[in-house]
FIVO-209647 format. One record per residue: residue in one letter; residue number from 1; chain; y, x, z of N, C-alpha, C, O, CB in turn. Coordinates in Angstrom, 3 decimals. Glycine has a CB too. Layout:
BEGIN
ATOM   aa     i   ch       n.yy       n.xx       n.zz      ca.yy      ca.xx      ca.zz       c.yy       c.xx       c.zz       o.yy       o.xx       o.zz      cb.yy      cb.xx      cb.zz
ATOM    a   NUM    A          Y          X          Z          Y          X          Z          Y          X          Z          Y          X          Z          Y          X          Z
...
***
This chain:
BEGIN
ATOM   aa     i   ch       n.yy       n.xx       n.zz      ca.yy      ca.xx      ca.zz       c.yy       c.xx       c.zz       o.yy       o.xx       o.zz      cb.yy      cb.xx      cb.zz
ATOM    m     1    A     90.229    125.272     71.906     91.114    124.506     72.742     90.467    123.159     73.059     89.921    122.498     72.176     92.483    124.320     72.062
ATOM    k     2    A     90.534    122.766     74.318     89.989    121.487     74.730     90.938    120.369     74.297     92.157    120.535     74.344     89.758    121.456     76.260
ATOM    p     3    A     90.381    119.234     73.878     91.243    118.112     73.502     91.911    117.505     74.729     91.432    117.655     75.852     90.436    117.041     72.759
ATOM    i     4    A     93.001    116.834     74.501     93.687    116.128     75.572     93.110    114.722     75.643     92.960    114.053     74.621     95.236    116.098     75.341
ATOM    n     5    A     92.795    114.284     76.831     92.312    112.924     77.030     93.461    112.066     77.512     94.248    112.472     78.368     91.134    112.884     78.035
ATOM    y     6    A     93.542    110.872     76.948     94.572    109.926     77.346     93.922    108.671     77.910     92.890    108.210     77.423     95.487    109.577     76.154
ATOM    q     7    A     94.531    108.145     78.918     94.131    106.856     79.449     95.208    105.866     79.030     96.393    106.111     79.253     93.942    106.894     81.016
ATOM    v     8    A     94.810    104.758     78.430     95.730    103.720     77.996     95.339    102.422     78.684     94.171    102.032     78.678     95.719    103.561     76.443
ATOM    c     9    A     96.307    101.766     79.268     96.059    100.499     79.941     97.205     99.567     79.592     98.369     99.949     79.711     95.922    100.682     81.492
ATOM    c    10    A     96.895     98.348     79.162     97.910     97.387     78.726     97.704     96.051     79.415     96.605     95.730     79.867     97.873     97.208     77.199
ATOM    g    11    A     98.774     95.282     79.487     98.673     93.957     80.069     99.937     93.161     79.854    100.849     93.604     79.156     98.368     94.050     81.538
ATOM    s    12    A     99.991     92.000     80.446    101.151     91.117     80.387    101.399     90.546     81.766    100.463     90.260     82.514    100.947     89.983     79.348
ATOM    s    13    A    102.673     90.383     82.096    103.008     89.781     83.378    102.707     88.290     83.332    102.625     87.696     82.257    104.490     90.030     83.734
ATOM    n    14    A    102.548     87.707     84.477    102.376     86.278     84.606    103.721     85.619     84.317    104.739     86.088     84.824    101.842     85.894     86.020
ATOM    p    15    A    103.765     84.545     83.517    105.043     83.886     83.252    105.777     83.440     84.515    106.995     83.272     84.476    104.819     82.699     82.367
ATOM    g    16    A    105.091     83.248     85.612    105.731     82.847     86.864    106.188     84.000     87.727    106.544     83.796     88.888    104.805     82.007     87.647
ATOM    s    17    A    106.188     85.198     87.194    106.458     86.376     88.024    107.924     86.781     88.096    108.250     87.757     88.772    105.672     87.523     87.515
ATOM    w    18    A    108.814     86.065     87.425    110.229     86.454     87.399    110.950     85.975     88.658    110.646     84.916     89.206    110.921     85.885     86.145
ATOM    n    19    A    111.920     86.790     89.102    112.713     86.503     90.290    114.189     86.666     89.952    114.551     87.460     89.084    112.310     87.430     91.469
ATOM    q    20    A    115.039     85.910     90.640    116.480     86.031     90.420    116.975     87.332     91.040    116.598     87.664     92.164    117.242     84.813     91.019
ATOM    f    21    A    117.816     88.072     90.316    118.418     89.298     90.857    119.895     89.065     91.127    120.342     89.161     92.270    118.227     90.491     89.882
ATOM    t    22    A    120.655     88.761     90.083    122.049     88.353     90.244    122.163     86.964     89.636    121.166     86.406     89.177    123.054     89.376     89.564
ATOM    s    23    A    123.362     86.402     89.627    123.532     85.066     89.037    123.279     85.080     87.535    123.167     84.021     86.918    124.940     84.536     89.318
ATOM    n    24    A    123.186     86.272     86.939    123.046     86.395     85.491    121.836     87.233     85.066    121.710     87.559     83.886    124.297     86.999     84.916
ATOM    s    25    A    120.946     87.587     85.992    119.833     88.463     85.623    118.590     88.156     86.452    118.668     87.589     87.542    120.231     89.931     85.797
ATOM    v    26    A    117.442     88.550     85.903    116.154     88.365     86.570    115.393     89.688     86.551    115.728     90.602     85.797    115.323     87.235     85.885
ATOM    y    27    A    114.370     89.772     87.387    113.514     90.963     87.401    112.075     90.546     87.633    111.791     89.446     88.107    113.971     91.969     88.490
ATOM    t    28    A    111.169     91.458     87.283    109.754     91.266     87.592    109.154     92.606     87.994    109.524     93.655     87.468    108.989     90.656     86.379
ATOM    d    29    A    108.229     92.547     88.927    107.470     93.724     89.336    106.109     93.661     88.646    105.440     92.627     88.668    107.317     93.798     90.903
ATOM    v    30    A    105.708     94.767     88.040    104.439     94.844     87.337    103.492     95.737     88.132    103.797     96.901     88.391    104.632     95.381     85.889
ATOM    n    31    A    102.356     95.192     88.511    101.343     95.935     89.253    100.332     96.498     88.257     99.628     95.743     87.587    100.640     95.028     90.317
ATOM    t    32    A    100.261     97.821     88.163     99.302     98.467     87.267     98.215     99.198     88.055     97.527    100.062     87.512    100.022     99.447     86.334
ATOM    g    33    A     98.063     98.854     89.323     97.075     99.509     90.171     95.660     99.414     89.633     94.860    100.327     89.837     97.120     98.923     91.538
ATOM    g    34    A     95.337     98.318     88.945     94.008     98.154     88.376     93.688     99.156     87.281     92.523     99.350     86.933     93.864     96.777     87.839
ATOM    c    35    A     94.726     99.797     86.733     94.508    100.798     85.683     93.936    102.094     86.241     93.296    102.855     85.515     95.812    101.086     84.954
ATOM    q    36    A     94.159    102.346     87.509     93.681    103.550     88.191     94.128    104.824     87.465     93.327    105.718     87.194     92.152    103.520     88.302
ATOM    f    37    A     95.432    104.881     87.157     95.975    106.082     86.521     95.827    107.282     87.443     96.078    107.179     88.644     97.453    105.879     86.144
ATOM    n    38    A     95.420    108.422     86.887     95.318    109.661     87.651     96.672    110.351     87.773     96.927    111.057     88.749     94.308    110.603     87.000
ATOM    n    39    A     97.539    110.149     86.783     98.868    110.742     86.747     99.881    109.640     86.473     99.521    108.552     86.024     98.958    111.865     85.671
ATOM    d    40    A    101.162    109.932     86.748    102.199    108.951     86.436    102.222    108.721     84.934    102.376    109.669     84.165    103.592    109.422     86.945
ATOM    p    41    A    102.072    107.477     84.511    102.034    107.182     83.074    103.429    107.006     82.478    104.418    106.854     83.195    101.214    105.928     82.824
ATOM    y    42    A    103.479    107.032     81.161    104.647    106.620     80.413    104.418    105.157     80.086    103.375    104.795     79.542    104.875    107.499     79.114
ATOM    y    43    A    105.389    104.313     80.415    105.257    102.889     80.153    106.092    102.488     78.939    107.154    103.052     78.675    105.677    102.077     81.385
ATOM    f    44    A    105.580    101.495     78.210    106.260    100.891     77.075    106.179     99.386     77.292    105.141     98.875     77.711    105.619    101.328     75.689
ATOM    s    45    A    107.264     98.674     77.009    107.219     97.234     77.243    108.104     96.462     76.268    109.007     97.009     75.635    107.639     96.927     78.666
ATOM    s    46    A    107.806     95.180     76.178    108.634     94.235     75.432    108.542     92.899     76.159    107.617     92.664     76.937    108.172     94.110     73.919
ATOM    i    47    A    109.500     92.040     75.900    109.525     90.737     76.568    109.427     89.645     75.508    110.042     89.738     74.445    110.822     90.566     77.429
ATOM    t    48    A    108.652     88.617     75.810    108.471     87.500     74.873    108.643     86.174     75.610    108.583     86.113     76.838    107.070     87.566     74.194
ATOM    d    49    A    108.858     85.119     74.831    108.938     83.776     75.405    108.188     82.807     74.499    107.780     83.161     73.393    110.422     83.329     75.589
ATOM    k    50    A    108.013     81.587     74.981    107.301     80.559     74.208    108.242     79.420     73.822    107.779     78.338     73.463    106.107     80.006     75.013
ATOM    a    51    A    109.570     79.648     73.890    110.489     78.536     73.714    111.611     78.765     72.719    112.247     77.793     72.310    111.073     78.200     75.002
ATOM    c    52    A    111.883     79.964     72.316    113.116     80.261     71.600    113.245     79.527     70.268    114.255     78.862     70.040    113.210     81.731     71.364
ATOM    g    53    A    112.281     79.622     69.410    112.338     78.925     68.131    113.600     79.235     67.346    113.926     80.405     67.148    112.236     77.447     68.351
ATOM    g    54    A    114.319     78.215     66.896    115.511     78.401     66.079    116.802     78.488     66.860    117.863     78.618     66.250    115.617     77.304     65.114
ATOM    e    55    A    116.764     78.422     68.171    117.984     78.413     68.971    118.310     79.775     69.569    118.480     79.893     70.782    117.863     77.398     70.073
ATOM    l    56    A    118.396     80.777     68.750    118.553     82.139     69.233    119.747     82.315     70.156    119.601     82.897     71.231    118.679     83.069     68.077
ATOM    f    57    A    120.906     81.839     69.778    122.096     82.065     70.595    122.525     80.790     71.318    122.268     79.680     70.853    123.243     82.585     69.729
ATOM    g    58    A    123.179     80.972     72.457    123.719     79.844     73.203    122.765     79.241     74.213    123.120     78.267     74.877    124.139     78.796     72.263
ATOM    s    59    A    121.595     79.775     74.350    120.619     79.236     75.293    120.070     80.361     76.151    119.784     81.447     75.646    119.475     78.509     74.552
ATOM    g    60    A    119.920     80.112     77.433    119.312     81.080     78.331    117.800     81.070     78.257    117.132     81.742     79.043    119.748     80.818     79.737
ATOM    r    61    A    117.250     80.305     77.309    115.795     80.209     77.165    115.203     81.359     76.365    114.008     81.632     76.479    115.430     78.905     76.509
ATOM    c    62    A    116.012     82.037     75.557    115.515     83.026     74.594    115.584     84.450     75.123    116.658     84.939     75.475    116.299     82.931     73.309
ATOM    t    63    A    114.455     85.101     75.178    114.426     86.498     75.601    115.047     87.417     74.557    115.417     88.548     74.871    112.998     86.931     75.884
ATOM    a    64    A    115.165     86.942     73.321    115.729     87.770     72.245    117.180     88.126     72.506    117.681     89.093     71.932    115.613     87.053     70.909
ATOM    t    65    A    117.871     87.377     73.353    119.263     87.690     73.672    119.373     88.603     74.894    120.474     88.868     75.377    120.048     86.404     73.912
ATOM    g    66    A    118.250     89.074     75.385    118.236     89.884     76.594    118.245     91.376     76.340    117.857     91.847     75.271    117.054     89.541     77.401
ATOM    i    67    A    118.690     92.104     77.333    118.642     93.566     77.317    118.001     94.052     78.611    118.075     93.378     79.638    120.067     94.175     77.140
ATOM    g    68    A    117.378     95.214     78.558    116.839     95.843     79.755    115.333     95.850     79.897    114.812     96.557     80.759    117.394     95.191     80.908
ATOM    a    69    A    114.614     95.096     79.092    113.163     94.982     79.270    112.428     96.284     78.986    111.257     96.420     79.338    112.619     93.896     78.376
ATOM    e    70    A    113.095     97.236     78.358    112.447     98.515     78.040    112.729     99.578     79.102    112.194    100.684     79.023    112.915     99.016     76.675
ATOM    a    71    A    113.557     99.258     80.089    113.899    100.206     81.150    113.000     99.943     82.352    112.918     98.813     82.835    115.407    100.091     81.548
ATOM    h    72    A    112.329    100.980     82.833    111.343    100.843     83.913    111.861    101.541     85.162    112.159    102.735     85.137    109.964    101.431     83.491
ATOM    y    73    A    111.966    100.799     86.238    112.468    101.328     87.502    111.325    101.540     88.474    110.359    100.778     88.483    113.513    100.388     88.108
ATOM    s    74    A    111.435    102.579     89.296    110.422    102.922     90.293    109.037    103.028     89.663    108.044    102.614     90.261    110.407    101.881     91.415
ATOM    a    75    A    108.973    103.581     88.460    107.702    103.697     87.738    106.801    104.742     88.388    107.247    105.828     88.755    107.952    104.059     86.263
ATOM    g    76    A    105.549    104.397     88.521    104.546    105.303     89.076    103.160    104.839     88.683    102.999    103.973     87.823    104.669    105.390     90.607
ATOM    k    77    A    102.161    105.426     89.323    100.772    105.110     88.995    100.417    103.649     89.225     99.551    103.108     88.537     99.854    105.974     89.802
ATOM    s    78    A    101.075    103.005     90.183    100.677    101.650     90.546    101.595    100.558     90.010    101.358     99.378     90.267    100.608    101.541     92.020
ATOM    g    79    A    102.649    100.931     89.263    103.474     99.882     88.694    104.913    100.283     88.450    105.276    101.455     88.542    103.447     98.709     89.575
ATOM    f    80    A    105.732     99.279     88.135    107.149     99.480     87.851    107.871     98.146     87.937    107.242     97.096     88.071    107.353    100.125     86.458
ATOM    r    81    A    109.200     98.191     87.859    110.037     96.994     87.868    110.912     96.999     86.623    111.333     98.050     86.141    110.909     96.923     89.158
ATOM    v    82    A    111.177     95.782     86.109    112.063     95.604     84.955    113.104     94.547     85.299    112.776     93.489     85.835    111.256     95.195     83.676
ATOM    y    83    A    114.358     94.844     84.986    115.451     93.890     85.104    115.900     93.520     83.699    115.921     94.373     82.811    116.635     94.474     85.944
ATOM    t    84    A    116.258     92.267     83.488    116.800     91.880     82.185    117.949     90.889     82.386    117.955     90.092     83.324    115.689     91.261     81.281
ATOM    q    85    A    118.903     90.968     81.487    120.053     90.071     81.496    120.452     89.791     80.053    120.061     90.530     79.150    121.248     90.684     82.302
ATOM    p    86    A    121.229     88.726     79.823    121.618     88.416     78.444    122.700     89.368     77.946    123.438     89.964     78.730    122.108     86.970     78.341
ATOM    i    87    A    122.774     89.495     76.628    123.873     90.269     76.062    125.171     89.531     76.357    125.161     88.329     76.624    123.685     90.489     74.522
ATOM    s    88    A    126.273     90.241     76.310    127.581     89.688     76.642    127.866     88.411     75.850    127.648     88.353     74.640    128.671     90.722     76.376
ATOM    g    89    A    128.351     87.401     76.550    128.730     86.154     75.912    127.621     85.116     75.806    127.872     84.000     75.351    129.235     86.443     74.571
ATOM    q    90    A    126.395     85.457     76.217    125.276     84.518     76.135    125.044     83.838     77.476    125.547     84.288     78.506    123.999     85.237     75.679
ATOM    a    91    A    124.290     82.768     77.459    123.993     82.003     78.665    123.260     82.863     79.687    122.473     83.739     79.329    123.161     80.765     78.323
ATOM    a    92    A    123.526     82.603     80.951    122.917     83.358     82.042    121.408     83.190     82.054    120.881     82.149     81.659    123.500     82.923     83.378
ATOM    f    93    A    120.719     84.230     82.514    119.275     84.170     82.720    119.020     83.758     84.165    119.696     84.233     85.078    118.592     85.544     82.394
ATOM    n    94    A    118.052     82.880     84.371    117.666     82.566     85.744    116.153     82.407     85.826    115.479     82.160     84.826    118.377     81.282     86.237
ATOM    y    95    A    115.641     82.555     87.036    114.190     82.571     87.203    113.546     81.249     86.816    112.436     81.252     86.284    113.840     82.906     88.631
ATOM    a    96    A    114.195     80.125     87.063    113.600     78.837     86.714    113.426     78.711     85.204    112.388     78.245     84.734    114.464     77.686     87.244
ATOM    t    97    A    114.437     79.125     84.447    114.348     79.075     82.984    113.290     80.042     82.487    112.528     79.709     81.579    115.707     79.401     82.342
ATOM    s    98    A    113.229     81.240     83.070    112.237     82.228     82.632    110.821     81.718     82.869    109.936     81.921     82.038    112.445     83.563     83.365
ATOM    r    99    A    110.615     81.072     83.974    109.292     80.535     84.294    108.952     79.332     83.425    107.831     79.223     82.929    109.219     80.147     85.767
ATOM    a   100    A    109.905     78.433     83.238    109.672     77.224     82.456    109.412     77.519     80.981    108.742     76.743     80.300    110.854     76.297     82.585
ATOM    n   101    A    109.939     78.637     80.489    109.825     78.957     79.066    108.836     80.084     78.776    108.853     80.669     77.693    111.176     79.330     78.525
ATOM    g   102    A    107.982     80.381     79.740    106.867     81.291     79.520    107.236     82.735     79.234    106.560     83.396     78.444    106.067     80.794     78.415
ATOM    w   103    A    108.292     83.240     79.857    108.656     84.634     79.634    107.547     85.542     80.149    107.049     85.365     81.261    110.000     84.970     80.322
ATOM    q   104    A    107.171     86.506     79.333    106.162     87.490     79.726    106.664     88.881     79.399    107.321     89.095     78.380    104.812     87.220     79.019
ATOM    l   105    A    106.354     89.815     80.265    106.601     91.215     79.982    105.266     91.802     79.520    104.305     91.839     80.289    107.183     91.979     81.243
ATOM    n   106    A    105.206     92.253     78.288    104.003     92.878     77.729    104.184     94.383     77.859    105.247     94.906     77.524    103.759     92.450     76.222
ATOM    w   107    A    103.180     95.076     78.331    103.341     96.495     78.628    102.076     97.281     78.331    100.971     96.742     78.288    103.735     96.686     80.077
ATOM    c   108    A    102.280     98.570     78.130    101.193     99.544     78.051    101.617    100.784     78.815    102.783    101.177     78.780    100.838     99.891     76.567
ATOM    g   109    A    100.678    101.393     79.497    100.889    102.666     80.166     99.972    103.706     79.541     98.813    103.422     79.239    100.635    102.547     81.692
ATOM    v   110    A    100.498    104.916     79.347     99.714    106.010     78.763     99.828    107.199     79.707    100.927    107.619     80.067    100.213    106.381     77.306
ATOM    s   111    A     98.684    107.732     80.099     98.653    108.858     81.024     97.637    109.888     80.542     96.627    109.535     79.933     98.313    108.384     82.457
ATOM    t   112    A     97.907    111.156     80.816     96.940    112.194     80.466     95.820    112.207     81.501     96.011    111.847     82.663     97.625    113.590     80.378
ATOM    m   113    A     94.660    112.628     81.044     93.497    112.771     81.913     93.019    114.219     81.811     93.472    114.969     80.947     92.354    111.757     81.521
ATOM    a   114    A     92.127    114.596     82.672     91.601    115.956     82.660     90.899    116.247     81.330     90.186    115.389     80.810     90.632    116.168     83.839
ATOM    p   115    A     91.093    117.452     80.774     90.415    117.807     79.520     88.901    117.847     79.701     88.398    118.080     80.800     90.916    119.165     79.006
ATOM    t   116    A     88.194    117.619     78.614     86.738    117.703     78.632     86.288    118.622     77.506     87.103    119.065     76.696     86.088    116.294     78.494
ATOM    q   117    A     85.027    118.900     77.457     84.450    119.723     76.398     84.135    118.885     75.158     83.861    119.429     74.089     83.180    120.421     76.899
ATOM    e   118    A     84.177    117.561     75.308     83.763    116.677     74.233     84.884    116.440     73.228     86.057    116.672     73.524     83.290    115.357     74.801
ATOM    g   119    A     84.513    115.977     72.038     85.463    115.497     71.058     86.291    116.590     70.418     86.100    117.778     70.678     86.359    114.516     71.683
ATOM    s   120    A     87.200    116.167     69.587     88.136    117.083     68.954     89.485    116.409     68.884     89.564    115.190     68.731     87.652    117.507     67.544
ATOM    a   121    A     90.548    117.186     68.995     91.889    116.629     69.002     92.333    116.306     67.584     91.874    116.927     66.625     92.872    117.597     69.664
ATOM    g   122    A     93.204    115.358     67.457     93.754    115.001     66.159     94.796    113.915     66.290     94.916    113.285     67.341     92.655    114.556     65.220
ATOM    y   123    A     95.546    113.695     65.233     96.553    112.648     65.243     96.439    111.846     63.971     96.407    112.447     62.897     97.967    113.234     65.396
ATOM    p   124    A     96.376    110.531     64.015     96.183    109.785     65.265     94.769    109.990     65.769     93.939    110.562     65.062     96.469    108.277     65.065
ATOM    c   125    A     94.487    109.549     66.943     93.214    109.787     67.620     92.039    109.809     66.650     91.552    108.759     66.231     92.983    108.727     68.676
ATOM    t   126    A     91.593    110.987     66.302     90.517    111.116     65.322     89.238    111.636     65.941     88.317    112.038     65.229     90.940    112.028     64.201
ATOM    s   127    A     89.176    111.631     67.248     87.996    112.123     67.926     86.786    111.250     67.626     86.912    110.047     67.399     88.239    112.191     69.421
ATOM    h   128    A     85.629    111.866     67.630     84.388    111.122     67.454     83.809    110.713     68.798     82.744    110.100     68.858     83.372    111.952     66.673
ATOM    t   129    A     84.510    111.051     69.879     84.055    110.672     71.203     84.278    109.176     71.383     85.372    108.688     71.098     84.790    111.485     72.304
ATOM    p   130    A     83.283    108.438     71.843     83.455    106.993     72.000     84.527    106.661     73.035     84.762    107.416     73.979     82.132    106.346     72.398
ATOM    t   131    A     85.158    105.531     72.836     86.129    105.012     73.782     85.379    104.483     74.992     84.300    103.905     74.859     87.012    103.903     73.138
ATOM    t   132    A     85.948    104.682     76.167     85.349    104.204     77.405     86.178    103.050     77.934     87.381    103.208     78.142     85.245    105.338     78.455
ATOM    n   133    A     85.573    101.902     78.157     86.277    100.754     78.706     86.298    100.901     80.227     85.250    100.974     80.868     85.602     99.406     78.271
ATOM    l   134    A     87.506    100.943     80.793     87.647    101.095     82.239     87.872     99.751     82.933     88.093     99.718     84.144     88.799    102.041     82.555
ATOM    g   135    A     87.820     98.642     82.188     88.050     97.327     82.761     89.529     97.021     82.898     90.357     97.926     82.791     87.378     97.222     84.106
ATOM    s   136    A     89.873     95.785     83.128     91.251     95.310     83.299     92.150     95.714     82.146     93.326     96.003     82.367     91.828     95.838     84.594
ATOM    g   137    A     91.649     95.743     80.946     92.477     96.116     79.796     92.679     97.608     79.671     93.446     98.054     78.818     93.810     95.446     79.885
ATOM    c   138    A     92.018     98.385     80.492     92.212     99.824     80.506     91.187    100.502     79.600     90.015    100.126     79.565     92.112    100.369     81.939
ATOM    v   139    A     91.649    101.489     78.887     90.787    102.206     77.962     91.078    103.707     78.077     92.239    104.116     78.108     90.997    101.701     76.499
ATOM    a   140    A     90.053    104.500     78.137     90.200    105.951     78.103     89.727    106.418     76.751     88.683    105.966     76.280     89.405    106.649     79.255
ATOM    h   141    A     90.456    107.306     76.111     90.070    107.787     74.799     90.428    109.258     74.653     91.495    109.683     75.095     90.741    106.960     73.701
ATOM    t   142    A     89.572    110.016     74.056     89.834    111.424     73.790     90.621    111.519     72.493     90.161    111.052     71.451     88.507    112.249     73.707
ATOM    c   143    A     91.778    112.108     72.549     92.621    112.242     71.366     92.952    113.699     71.129     93.657    114.024     70.174     93.906    111.419     71.512
***
């Protein structure tokens, strides 16, 4: 049996990339075109900020009070969109606060690639085939 090859590409959004969606929510579009996925990938994401510290509740500055950053809309080979809003009872999210407090969406995309004759399959990736750097944070690995 030929091993399955996976392409993995990860990155972070620019802190200035957030836009207002409703009076209480923001969104960002993530461009993954540089990854050059051959197939639609599975995306994984988390959101971080540089301001929250000890003020977890009562401030719209903290991404920890948000929901939605793990849901990917219009996901495809070239990118996806994420909407986030605060949990009920917390301060509204707005684009100015998200930008001022360094909110970033950290993400990884994983896509299958064509099988090859090289390497051997295993879990976790135990192949002896070297990893190939595809640039822009993208890595192809035989698993």
